[in-house]
N, C-alpha and C positions, 0 to 999 in steps of 0.2 A: 504494500500500500504506500502510495506517495501522497503527499499533501503539499500545500503551498505554505508560504511564510507564516500566515496567520492561522493555519490549521482549519481553514473554512471549507476546503474542497478535499475530497478523497478520491484518488484514482486507484483502480485495481487492474492488474494485468498479469500475464503469465509469460515466462521466458525460459530459455534453456541456459541463460547466462545472466544472472541478476546483476553482477558488477558491471558488465558491458551495457546492459539495458538501462540501468540507473544513470550511468555516465551519459548515454545518449539523451535521456530525458533532461539531465542537467545542462547539456549543450544545446538543447532545443533543436535537435537534428531533424525530427519528423514533425510535421504539422499535425494537429489534432488536439484532443481534449487536454492532455497534460501540458502541452506547450501553451495553449490558449489561457489556461488557468495557472501557469507557472508552478506546476507540481514537480518540485525538484528535491523534496525532502523525503527520504525513505524512513517511514516510521514503523513498519511491520512487514515481515516476510516469513514465508514458510518454504521449506525445501522438500521435494518429493523425488523419489527414484524414478517414477514412471510418469510420463507426460499426461497420460489419461487421468491419473489421480489429480495432478495439478490443475488440469482444465476443469475437472468436476468441482474441485474446491473453489476455483475462480468463479464459476457459475453460482455456486452456493453463496459465496460472499457477496457477489453483485446482486443477487436476489434478496438479500437480507436488508433490513432497515439501516438507515444511517446510524441510529443509536447502537445497533449491534456491532457495527464497524468501530464506532467510538469506544465501546466497551472492550472490544478485542484489543485495540491499541492500548487502551488504559491498563489492561491486565498485564501486558508485557513491557510497555514503554510509557509509563504514566506521565513522564515529562515531555513526551513527543519529540525526543531528540532525533536528529538525523543519524540513522544507524550506519550510513555509508561514509561518514566524514573522514575516516582514516583509510579508506580504500584506495584513494587516488593519488597518493604521493608519487610524483613523477609523471602523472597523466596530464598535467597542465590545467587542473581545475583549482 
């Protein structure tokens, strides 16, 4: 889950490389929801061995209420810190 600076928007996606994909979001490489709303802060993620499981979870999260998403982030990252801050040393961000 990515959010913007004010934590007012939540973006959910699936990828096979979370570090690369978050970096792409931070760089604004692709047009779309996350670029439009400046969703650059990784506040929650899960890892799965099988892509089918990851896609199923993505659909489940997207179908849930905003409050469910907020509760999930709060349960693991109550300060809504950017979990990717130390990932990009030497990446130019």
